C-alpha positions as CSV (number, residue, x, y, z in Angstrom):
1,M,-5.9,-26.1,25.4
2,Y,-7.0,-26.4,21.8
3,Q,-9.5,-23.8,20.5
4,T,-11.1,-22.7,17.2
5,G,-12.7,-19.4,16.6
6,G,-11.5,-15.9,15.7
7,T,-11.3,-14.2,12.0
8,I,-8.4,-12.8,10.4
9,A,-9.7,-9.2,11.0
10,Q,-9.3,-9.8,14.9
11,V,-6.1,-11.5,14.7
12,L,-5.0,-8.1,13.1
13,D,-6.9,-6.1,15.7
14,H,-5.3,-7.9,18.2
15,I,-1.9,-6.9,16.8
16,E,-2.5,-3.4,16.5
17,K,-3.8,-3.3,20.0
18,H,-0.8,-5.1,21.1
19,K,-2.8,-8.0,22.5
20,Y,-0.7,-10.4,20.7
21,V,3.0,-9.8,21.0
22,L,6.0,-11.7,19.9
23,P,8.3,-13.0,23.1
24,A,11.9,-12.8,22.9
25,I,12.0,-16.4,21.7
26,Q,11.4,-15.8,18.0
27,R,13.2,-15.9,14.5
28,E,13.5,-12.9,12.0
29,F,10.6,-12.5,9.0
30,V,11.9,-15.0,6.1
31,W,9.0,-15.2,3.8
32,S,9.4,-14.0,0.3
33,P,6.6,-12.0,-1.6
34,E,5.8,-15.0,-3.7
35,Q,5.5,-17.1,-0.3
36,I,2.9,-14.5,1.2
37,S,0.8,-14.4,-2.0
38,R,0.8,-18.0,-2.1
39,F,-0.4,-18.1,1.6
40,F,-3.3,-15.9,0.7
41,D,-4.3,-17.8,-2.6
42,S,-4.5,-20.7,0.0
43,I,-6.8,-18.5,2.2
44,M,-9.0,-17.7,-0.6
45,Q,-9.5,-21.1,-1.9
46,G,-10.2,-22.3,1.5
47,Y,-7.3,-24.4,2.4
48,P,-6.5,-24.4,6.1
49,F,-3.1,-22.6,7.1
50,G,-2.4,-24.4,10.3
51,T,-2.9,-24.0,13.7
52,F,-1.2,-21.6,15.8
53,L,0.1,-22.2,19.0
54,F,-0.1,-19.3,21.8
55,W,1.5,-18.4,25.3
56,R,-1.1,-16.9,27.5
57,V,1.0,-14.1,29.8
58,E,-0.5,-13.3,32.6
59,P,-0.9,-9.7,34.1
60,E,1.2,-10.2,37.3
61,N,3.8,-11.6,35.1
62,S,3.7,-9.5,31.7
63,D,6.8,-7.3,32.8
64,E,9.2,-10.0,33.7
65,F,9.7,-10.7,29.9
66,K,10.9,-8.7,26.7
67,F,8.0,-8.5,24.3
68,Y,8.3,-7.5,20.5
69,D,5.6,-6.2,17.9
70,F,4.8,-7.8,14.6
71,V,6.6,-6.3,11.7
72,R,4.7,-4.3,9.6
73,D,6.3,-2.3,6.8
74,Y,9.1,-4.6,6.7
75,H,12.3,-2.9,5.0
76,E,15.0,-4.8,4.1
77,R,17.8,-2.1,5.0
78,D,16.2,0.0,7.1
79,N,13.4,-2.2,8.9
80,P,14.0,-5.8,8.8
81,H,13.6,-6.2,12.3
82,C,10.3,-6.7,15.3
83,P,10.5,-3.8,17.0
84,E,10.7,-4.0,20.9
85,L,7.4,-2.8,22.5
86,G,9.0,-2.0,26.3
87,L,7.4,-2.6,29.3
88,L,3.7,-3.9,29.5
89,P,2.9,-4.1,32.9
90,N,-0.6,-5.7,34.1
91,Q,-1.8,-6.6,31.0
92,Q,-2.8,-10.1,29.9
93,L,-1.1,-10.9,26.5
94,T,-0.8,-13.6,23.9
95,A,2.6,-14.5,22.7
96,V,2.5,-16.2,19.5
97,L,5.3,-19.4,19.9
98,D,4.3,-21.0,16.6
99,G,2.7,-19.5,13.3
100,Q,5.1,-16.1,13.8
101,Q,5.8,-16.0,9.9
102,R,2.4,-16.5,9.2
103,M,1.3,-14.1,11.6
104,T,3.5,-11.5,10.3
105,A,2.7,-12.5,6.5
106,L,-0.9,-11.2,7.7
107,N,0.1,-8.0,9.2
108,I,2.3,-6.9,6.4
109,A,-0.1,-7.9,3.7
110,L,-3.1,-6.3,5.4
111,R,-1.5,-3.3,7.3
112,G,2.0,-2.6,5.9
113,S,4.1,-3.1,2.8
114,L,7.5,-4.7,1.5
115,A,10.4,-2.8,0.7
116,L,13.0,-5.4,-1.0
117,K,16.0,-4.3,-2.5
118,E,16.3,-4.5,-6.6
119,P,18.5,-6.4,-8.5
120,R,21.5,-4.6,-9.7
121,R,21.4,-1.4,-7.3
122,W,23.7,0.2,-4.6
123,W,22.1,-0.9,-1.1
124,T,23.1,2.8,0.0
125,N,20.5,4.0,-2.8
126,P,16.9,5.0,-0.9
127,D,15.6,4.4,-4.4
128,A,16.7,0.7,-4.7
129,F,14.2,-0.3,-1.9
130,P,10.6,0.5,-3.4
131,R,7.6,0.3,-1.3
132,R,5.2,-2.4,-2.5
133,Q,1.8,-3.5,-0.9
134,L,-0.2,-6.9,-1.9
135,H,-2.4,-6.3,-4.5
136,L,-5.3,-9.0,-5.9
137,N,-6.4,-9.0,-9.5
138,L,-10.1,-8.4,-9.5
139,L,-10.3,-9.6,-13.0
140,A,-8.1,-12.5,-13.4
141,E,-9.4,-15.8,-14.6
142,E,-10.2,-18.1,-11.7
143,G,-8.1,-20.9,-12.5
144,E,-5.0,-23.3,-11.8
145,G,-1.7,-21.5,-11.8
146,E,1.5,-22.9,-12.1
147,Q,1.7,-23.7,-8.3
148,G,-2.2,-24.2,-8.3
149,E,-2.9,-21.0,-7.6
150,A,-6.7,-19.7,-8.2
151,Y,-6.0,-16.1,-7.4
152,A,-3.6,-13.4,-8.9
153,F,-2.1,-11.8,-5.7
154,R,1.1,-9.9,-6.3
155,F,3.3,-7.0,-4.5
156,L,3.2,-3.9,-6.3
157,S,3.6,-0.6,-6.0
158,D,1.0,2.3,-7.1
159,N,2.8,2.9,-10.0
160,E,2.4,-0.7,-11.5
161,A,-0.6,-1.7,-10.3
162,R,-1.7,1.8,-12.4
163,T,0.5,0.9,-15.1
164,R,-0.2,-2.8,-15.4
165,Q,-4.4,-1.8,-15.1
166,E,-4.0,1.0,-17.8
167,G,-2.4,-1.4,-19.8
168,D,-4.9,-4.3,-20.2
169,P,-7.7,-2.6,-18.6
170,E,-10.0,-5.9,-19.7
171,N,-7.9,-8.1,-17.7
172,Q,-6.0,-6.3,-15.0
173,A,-7.4,-4.3,-12.0
174,W,-5.2,-4.4,-9.1
175,F,-7.0,-3.7,-5.8
176,P,-4.8,-2.9,-2.6
177,V,-6.0,-5.9,-0.4
178,S,-5.0,-3.7,2.9
179,R,-8.4,-1.6,1.9
180,I,-10.2,-4.9,2.7
181,L,-9.8,-4.4,6.2
182,K,-11.5,-1.3,7.1
183,M,-13.8,-2.3,3.9
184,S,-17.8,-2.9,5.2
185,D,-19.6,-5.3,2.6
186,G,-22.4,-4.8,0.3
187,P,-22.6,-0.7,-1.5
188,A,-18.9,-0.3,0.1
189,M,-17.7,-2.7,-1.8
190,M,-19.6,-1.6,-5.1
191,E,-18.0,1.5,-4.3
192,A,-14.9,0.4,-4.7
193,L,-15.2,-1.5,-7.5
194,Q,-16.3,1.9,-9.0
195,D,-13.4,3.4,-7.9
196,Q,-11.4,1.2,-9.5
197,G,-12.7,2.4,-12.8
198,L,-14.3,-0.8,-13.7
199,G,-17.5,-0.9,-16.1
200,D,-20.7,-2.7,-16.2
201,R,-19.1,-5.4,-18.0
202,N,-16.5,-6.7,-15.3
203,L,-18.3,-5.4,-12.5
204,R,-20.0,-9.2,-11.7
205,R,-16.4,-10.9,-11.8
206,A,-14.6,-8.2,-9.9
207,Y,-17.5,-8.5,-7.2
208,R,-17.4,-11.9,-6.9
209,I,-13.4,-11.9,-6.1
210,L,-13.7,-9.1,-3.9
211,D,-16.6,-10.7,-1.8
212,R,-14.6,-13.8,-1.2
213,L,-11.9,-11.4,0.2
214,Y,-14.5,-10.2,2.2
215,R,-15.5,-13.2,3.7
216,V,-12.1,-14.9,4.2
217,I,-10.9,-11.8,6.2
218,H,-14.1,-10.5,8.2
219,T,-16.4,-13.7,8.6
220,E,-14.8,-17.2,8.3
221,K,-13.9,-18.1,11.4
222,S,-10.2,-20.0,10.2
223,I,-8.1,-19.5,13.2
224,A,-7.4,-22.3,15.4
225,Y,-4.8,-22.6,18.1
226,Y,-3.4,-24.0,21.0
227,E,-3.0,-22.1,24.4
228,E,-0.3,-22.6,27.1
229,T,-1.0,-20.9,30.2
230,S,2.3,-22.1,32.2
231,Q,4.4,-19.2,33.0
232,D,7.6,-21.0,33.5
233,L,9.4,-19.7,30.9
234,D,12.1,-22.7,30.9
235,K,8.7,-25.0,29.6
236,V,7.7,-22.6,27.3
237,L,11.2,-22.5,26.0
238,N,11.1,-26.3,25.7
239,I,7.7,-26.2,24.0
240,F,9.1,-23.6,21.3
241,I,12.1,-25.9,20.7
242,R,10.0,-28.7,20.1
243,M,7.5,-26.8,17.9
244,N,10.4,-25.5,15.8
245,S,13.6,-27.4,15.5
246,G,11.7,-29.9,13.0
247,G,10.5,-27.6,10.7
248,T,12.9,-26.7,7.4
249,A,12.0,-23.3,6.9
250,L,13.5,-22.4,10.3
251,S,17.1,-22.5,10.4
252,Y,18.9,-23.8,13.5
253,S,20.9,-20.7,14.5
254,D,17.6,-18.9,14.4
255,L,16.3,-20.8,17.0
256,L,19.8,-20.9,18.9
257,L,19.5,-17.2,18.9
258,S,16.2,-16.9,20.1
259,I,16.8,-19.6,23.1
260,A,20.1,-17.0,23.9
261,V,17.7,-13.9,24.0
262,A,15.6,-15.7,26.2
263,Q,18.2,-16.1,28.6
264,W,20.4,-12.8,28.8
265,R,19.3,-10.8,31.9
266,N,21.0,-7.3,31.6
267,K,21.5,-7.1,28.3
268,D,19.0,-6.9,25.2
269,A,20.4,-10.0,23.3
270,R,18.3,-9.3,19.7
271,R,19.3,-5.5,19.3
272,E,23.3,-6.3,20.7
273,I,23.5,-9.2,18.0
274,H,21.8,-7.6,15.4
275,T,23.6,-4.2,15.8
276,L,26.8,-5.4,15.9
277,V,26.2,-7.6,12.6
278,D,25.0,-4.3,10.8
279,E,28.1,-2.4,12.3
280,M,30.5,-5.5,11.2
281,N,28.8,-5.1,7.5
282,Q,29.0,-1.3,7.2
283,I,33.1,-1.6,7.9
284,G,34.8,-0.5,4.1
285,D,33.3,-1.6,1.0
286,R,30.6,-3.8,3.0
287,F,30.5,-7.3,4.1
288,A,27.9,-9.9,4.6
289,F,28.2,-11.7,8.2
290,T,25.3,-12.9,9.8
291,H,24.0,-13.7,13.3
292,D,25.0,-17.4,12.7
293,L,28.9,-16.1,13.0
294,I,28.0,-14.1,16.2
295,L,26.7,-17.2,18.1
296,K,29.7,-19.5,16.6
297,A,31.9,-16.5,17.9
298,G,30.1,-16.6,20.9
299,L,30.6,-19.7,21.5
300,M,34.8,-19.8,20.6
301,L,35.5,-16.7,22.4
302,T,34.2,-17.6,25.7
303,D,35.7,-21.2,25.6
304,I,32.5,-23.0,25.3
305,G,34.0,-26.7,25.4
306,S,32.1,-27.1,22.0
307,V,31.4,-24.3,19.3
308,G,28.5,-26.9,17.8
309,F,25.6,-25.4,17.1
310,K,23.6,-27.7,20.0
311,V,20.7,-26.8,22.0
312,E,23.1,-28.1,25.0
313,N,25.5,-25.3,24.2
314,F,23.1,-22.8,25.1
315,N,22.1,-23.3,28.3
316,H,21.6,-21.2,31.2
317,A,25.6,-21.2,32.7
318,N,26.7,-20.5,29.0
319,M,24.5,-17.9,28.1
320,A,25.5,-16.0,31.3
321,K,29.1,-16.3,30.5
322,L,28.2,-14.9,26.9
323,E,26.4,-12.4,28.1
324,A,29.4,-11.4,30.9
325,A,32.0,-11.0,28.2
326,W,29.8,-9.7,25.3
327,D,31.6,-6.0,25.2
328,G,34.9,-7.5,24.9
329,I,33.6,-10.3,22.2
330,R,32.2,-7.4,20.3
331,D,35.6,-5.3,20.3
332,A,37.3,-8.2,19.2
333,L,34.8,-8.8,16.2
334,L,35.3,-5.3,15.2
335,L,38.5,-5.1,15.3
336,T,38.9,-8.5,13.4
337,V,36.4,-7.2,10.8
338,R,38.7,-3.9,10.3
339,L,41.8,-6.0,10.2
340,V,40.4,-7.8,7.3
341,E,39.3,-5.0,5.5
342,S,42.7,-3.5,5.6
343,F,44.0,-6.8,4.1
344,G,41.5,-5.5,1.4
345,F,39.0,-8.1,1.7
346,N,35.0,-7.4,1.5
347,G,32.0,-9.1,1.3
348,Q,32.7,-10.2,-2.3
349,T,36.4,-11.2,-1.5
350,I,35.9,-13.1,1.9
351,R,34.9,-16.9,0.9
352,A,34.3,-18.1,4.0
353,H,33.2,-15.7,7.2
354,S,34.2,-18.6,9.4
355,A,38.1,-17.8,8.4
356,I,38.1,-14.9,10.6
357,L,37.2,-16.9,14.4
358,P,40.3,-18.0,14.8
359,I,41.8,-14.2,14.2
360,A,39.1,-13.0,16.5
361,Y,40.0,-15.7,19.1
362,Y,43.5,-14.6,19.2
363,L,42.8,-10.7,19.3
364,Y,40.3,-11.4,22.0
365,R,43.1,-13.4,24.0
366,K,45.6,-10.9,23.5
367,G,43.2,-7.7,24.6
368,A,44.4,-6.3,20.9
369,D,42.9,-2.7,20.1
370,E,42.8,0.0,17.6
371,R,46.6,0.4,17.7
372,F,47.1,-3.4,16.2
373,L,45.8,-2.2,13.0
374,T,48.4,0.3,12.5
375,Q,51.4,0.4,15.2
376,S,54.6,-1.0,13.5
377,A,55.1,-3.2,16.7
378,Y,52.4,-5.3,15.5
379,R,53.3,-5.5,11.9
380,D,54.7,-9.0,11.9
381,D,51.9,-10.5,13.7
382,R,49.4,-8.7,10.9
383,E,51.7,-9.9,8.1
384,A,51.4,-13.5,9.8
385,I,47.8,-13.3,10.0
386,R,47.4,-12.3,6.7
387,G,49.2,-14.9,5.2
388,W,47.5,-17.4,7.1
389,L,43.9,-16.2,6.2
390,V,44.8,-15.8,2.3
391,R,46.5,-19.3,2.1
392,S,43.1,-20.8,3.9
393,L,41.1,-18.9,1.3
394,L,42.9,-20.0,-1.8
395,K,42.2,-23.5,-1.3
396,A,39.7,-24.8,-3.8
397,S,38.9,-27.8,-1.8
398,G,37.7,-25.3,0.8
399,I,39.2,-25.3,4.3
400,W,35.8,-24.2,6.1
401,G,33.4,-26.6,5.0
402,S,32.9,-30.3,6.6
403,G,34.3,-30.6,10.1
404,L,34.2,-27.1,11.1
405,D,33.3,-27.1,14.4
406,T,36.1,-29.7,15.4
407,L,38.4,-27.9,13.2
408,L,37.9,-24.5,15.4
409,T,37.7,-26.5,18.4
410,A,41.2,-27.7,17.9
411,L,42.4,-24.2,16.2
412,R,41.3,-22.4,19.4
413,A,43.4,-24.7,21.4
414,T,46.6,-24.4,19.3
415,I,46.1,-20.2,19.9
416,T,45.7,-21.0,23.9
417,N,48.5,-22.6,24.0
418,E,51.2,-21.2,21.2
419,G,49.3,-18.0,20.9
420,T,50.9,-16.3,24.0
421,D,53.0,-14.1,22.1
422,A,52.3,-14.1,18.4
423,F,49.9,-15.3,16.1
424,P,50.8,-19.0,15.4
425,A,50.8,-19.4,11.7
426,Q,53.0,-22.3,11.5
427,E,51.5,-24.3,14.5
428,L,48.0,-23.6,13.2
429,G,48.9,-24.9,9.6
430,T,50.2,-28.3,11.4
431,V,47.2,-28.8,13.1
432,M,45.2,-28.1,9.7
433,A,47.1,-30.4,8.0
434,R,46.7,-33.3,10.7
435,R,43.1,-33.0,9.7
436,G,43.6,-32.8,5.8
437,K,43.2,-29.2,5.7
438,S,46.8,-28.7,4.5
439,L,48.0,-25.0,3.4
440,S,50.6,-26.2,1.3
441,F,49.9,-26.2,-2.3
442,E,50.8,-29.0,-4.9
443,R,52.0,-28.7,-8.4
444,D,48.3,-29.0,-9.8
445,E,46.8,-26.8,-7.2
446,I,49.0,-24.0,-8.6
447,E,48.3,-24.9,-11.7
448,E,44.5,-24.8,-10.9
449,L,44.9,-21.3,-9.6
450,L,46.3,-19.8,-12.6
451,D,43.6,-20.6,-14.6
452,M,41.3,-19.0,-12.1
453,D,38.9,-16.9,-14.1
454,Y,38.0,-12.8,-13.1
455,G,34.8,-14.0,-11.2
456,D,36.5,-16.4,-8.5
457,R,36.4,-15.0,-5.6
458,R,39.8,-16.4,-4.9
459,V,41.5,-14.1,-7.4
460,F,41.9,-11.1,-4.9
461,A,43.3,-13.1,-2.1
462,L,45.9,-14.5,-4.6
463,L,47.2,-11.5,-6.1
464,S,47.2,-9.8,-2.6
465,L,49.4,-12.4,-1.3
466,C,51.6,-12.6,-4.4
467,Y,51.8,-8.4,-4.9
468,P,51.8,-7.1,-1.3
469,F,53.2,-3.8,-2.2
470,V,49.6,-2.7,-3.2
471,D,48.2,-0.2,-1.0
472,L,45.0,-2.1,0.2
473,R,44.1,0.5,2.2
474,N,43.0,2.9,-0.8
475,Q,40.6,1.7,-3.0
476,F,41.5,-0.6,-6.1
477,H,40.1,-2.6,-8.8
478,I,41.2,-5.9,-10.2
479,D,42.1,-4.8,-13.5
480,H,42.4,-6.6,-17.3
481,V,45.9,-5.7,-18.0
482,F,44.7,-6.4,-21.5
483,P,41.2,-4.6,-21.3
484,R,38.5,-6.8,-22.3
485,A,37.2,-4.0,-24.4
486,L,40.2,-4.8,-26.9
487,A,39.0,-8.4,-27.5
488,T,35.4,-8.3,-28.5
489,P,35.0,-10.7,-31.4
490,A,34.5,-7.9,-34.1
491,R,37.8,-6.4,-32.9
492,L,39.5,-9.7,-33.1
493,R,38.1,-10.6,-36.6
494,R,39.6,-7.1,-37.8
495,A,43.2,-8.2,-36.2
496,G,42.9,-11.1,-38.4
497,I,42.4,-13.4,-35.5
498,S,40.8,-16.9,-36.9
499,E,37.3,-17.6,-35.9
500,E,38.7,-20.9,-34.3
501,E,41.3,-19.2,-31.9
502,I,38.4,-16.1,-30.7
503,P,36.9,-18.3,-28.0
504,E,40.3,-19.4,-26.6
505,L,41.6,-15.9,-26.9
506,R,38.5,-14.1,-25.2
507,A,38.9,-16.8,-22.3
508,R,42.4,-16.4,-21.6
509,V,41.9,-12.1,-21.6
510,N,39.4,-13.2,-18.3
511,R,42.2,-15.6,-16.2
512,L,44.6,-14.5,-13.9
513,P,47.9,-14.0,-15.8
514,N,46.0,-11.0,-17.4
515,L,45.0,-9.7,-14.3
516,Q,46.5,-7.5,-11.7
517,L,45.6,-5.3,-8.4
518,L,45.4,-1.3,-9.5
519,E,44.6,1.6,-7.9
520,G,40.9,2.6,-8.3
521,H,41.9,6.1,-9.9
522,I,45.1,5.0,-12.1
523,N,42.5,2.0,-13.5
524,E,39.7,4.6,-14.5
525,E,42.6,6.7,-16.4
526,K,43.6,3.6,-18.1
527,Q,40.2,2.6,-19.8
528,A,40.6,0.7,-22.8
529,K,44.0,1.6,-23.7
530,P,46.4,-1.3,-24.7
531,P,48.3,-2.1,-22.2
532,L,52.2,-0.8,-23.8
533,V,50.5,2.3,-25.1
534,W,49.1,3.0,-21.6
535,A,51.7,2.3,-19.4
536,R,54.3,4.0,-21.5
537,A,52.2,7.1,-21.4
538,H,51.2,6.8,-18.0
539,F,55.4,6.7,-16.8
540,A,57.2,9.2,-18.7
541,D,60.3,7.9,-17.2
542,E,61.8,4.7,-18.4
543,R,62.8,3.7,-14.7
544,Q,59.7,4.1,-13.9
545,F,58.0,1.9,-16.7
546,E,60.5,-0.9,-16.0
547,G,59.8,-0.7,-12.1
548,Y,56.1,-1.2,-12.8
549,C,56.5,-4.0,-15.3
550,A,59.1,-5.6,-13.1
551,R,56.8,-5.4,-9.6
552,H,53.5,-6.7,-11.3
553,D,55.6,-9.3,-13.7
554,L,54.8,-7.8,-16.8
555,V,56.8,-9.3,-19.2
556,D,56.4,-7.7,-23.1
557,L,53.4,-5.8,-22.6
558,P,51.4,-6.1,-25.6
559,S,50.6,-2.8,-27.9
560,D,47.9,-5.0,-29.6
561,V,45.8,-7.9,-29.8
562,T,48.2,-9.8,-31.8
563,E,51.0,-9.9,-29.2
564,F,48.7,-10.8,-26.5
565,D,48.8,-14.7,-26.5
566,N,53.0,-14.1,-26.1
567,F,52.5,-11.4,-23.3
568,F,50.2,-14.2,-21.4
569,E,52.4,-17.1,-21.6
570,K,55.5,-15.0,-20.2
571,R,53.1,-13.7,-17.4
572,R,51.9,-17.1,-16.7
573,D,55.3,-18.6,-16.2
574,A,56.1,-15.3,-14.1
575,L,53.4,-16.1,-11.9
576,R,53.7,-19.6,-11.3
577,E,57.3,-19.0,-10.2
578,R,55.6,-16.2,-8.2
579,I,53.0,-18.3,-6.8
580,Q,55.3,-21.4,-6.2
581,T,57.8,-19.3,-3.8
582,V,54.7,-18.0,-1.8
583,L,53.0,-21.0,-1.3
584,G,55.2,-23.5,-2.1
585,Q,56.2,-24.3,1.5
586,A,54.2,-26.7,2.8
587,A,53.5,-25.0,6.7
588,G,54.9,-21.4,7.8
589,A,51.6,-19.3,6.0
590,G,53.4,-16.3,8.6
591,E,56.8,-17.0,6.8
592,A,55.5,-17.1,3.3
593,A,53.7,-14.5,3.4
594,T,56.5,-12.0,4.7
595,E,58.6,-12.7,2.0
596,Y,57.5,-10.0,0.1
597,V,56.8,-7.4,1.7
598,D,57.4,-3.9,0.9
599,S,60.2,-2.5,3.4
600,G,59.2,1.0,2.8
């Protein structure tokens, strides 16, 4: 039933009193600060902001379903998820099916805050997430912004708002939007403006904007909605799908996660999946897995016919199967990430998350536990997995892109049929080649690998495969053999390098033949010393020096930049031979990977 009426202030009151709630079928809050600012600008300009879809839950059914509160103080690291409300027996509730993002944006802007990670700051640093509230500049000229904005809304910290206002008091007076919710009009608004430190000259302009804000929040009945009264969850679920599957902002996996959450009976699927994602991402030097991967893993590990993200794959029977197998799936995924981390990978170097799914399926079927990571009985298996994974990540064309679902289904069948005793790297390579995703490398592909730059995410994978004696369980760095600090334009000119040669030499310093894997503490000690000077000082014994150079294919280490080109060409030739040896075979990823395993 379509209904109109209700103000934004009344909506916020219903949220605060838990009369408006989120059902289990929901999605995470994904709007950016700029989207919220534009949303409020639209409200201020009087634009309609869509019709909500509500589901009326009768008191006798309110304890039959899980419900969640709206996010209020969003923190990207510490508080990104909607909090569960627990049981709400014998209460008539209104669950928001469509309009969840808009209503959450209203709640954050008028009752809460945003704390997003600042660029170039560590995730573990609490100061990297400054708390900001939505502010409105009461002195901004009303007019057309770049995207049609008439009002200046920004998320600012208290200090940022104060600094802006003190720096330009004639044109900036930033008012915390949340204050309007508890404010009455008239004298109270004038007092608020005086608290902002505004003089008489600016009061009228500021009052006009503040009064407009008050009216759109407190007096204009802008909320319109349809209300669904059926108590049948399947019907409500179908309505949710119809309303959301066409929206571009809602990813399909978000929708499918909501469906899964709604159908689990004994576990809280949302909490289980989010907790698992957090635990996987906290392993080692951090990863960046998402719930998309967990859902795909659920389909794969439970042997559901297709691993595709299709609504029919998330039916009652399949979700019951996933819930029943959840503990084993969770353990297998955590073990897989620990294994991949032991190979030295992290969120920066694992190019395709889907590459770990065949590994997880193998470990799940095997019933592997933590012993798999360290016991010598599983050493060959670990090396076969590592070789296959690295080869699949090195392909410039991308193994894990188009045709992913059919590839994963085929690999699952191969592991089922051929992976009883050991990881079937050879057989997987054959199946992949039949689908145009060969793990063999042609000559031109090897030349392309040799030209990789320092920032290429494949560099680590290739170096780890070519030089497997590096103990990747320790902290290591991708090190420039000849330091970049010694190849600045000024240093090169002083060394007599011509202007025409400088760009190419600087580019070469950043390419694969000048890169090696070096333990972190050694690399920090090395600093910006010429490689021959450093190596002679670090390895006092001639045998140790020669062993280091031989292991890393470091021929004619340069003592200064004039010797760099000779070193670069010889290392490139040595690397080419090593890469051809390791990758040149057409099939056996396991065989290729084990040739250079240090027996010690």
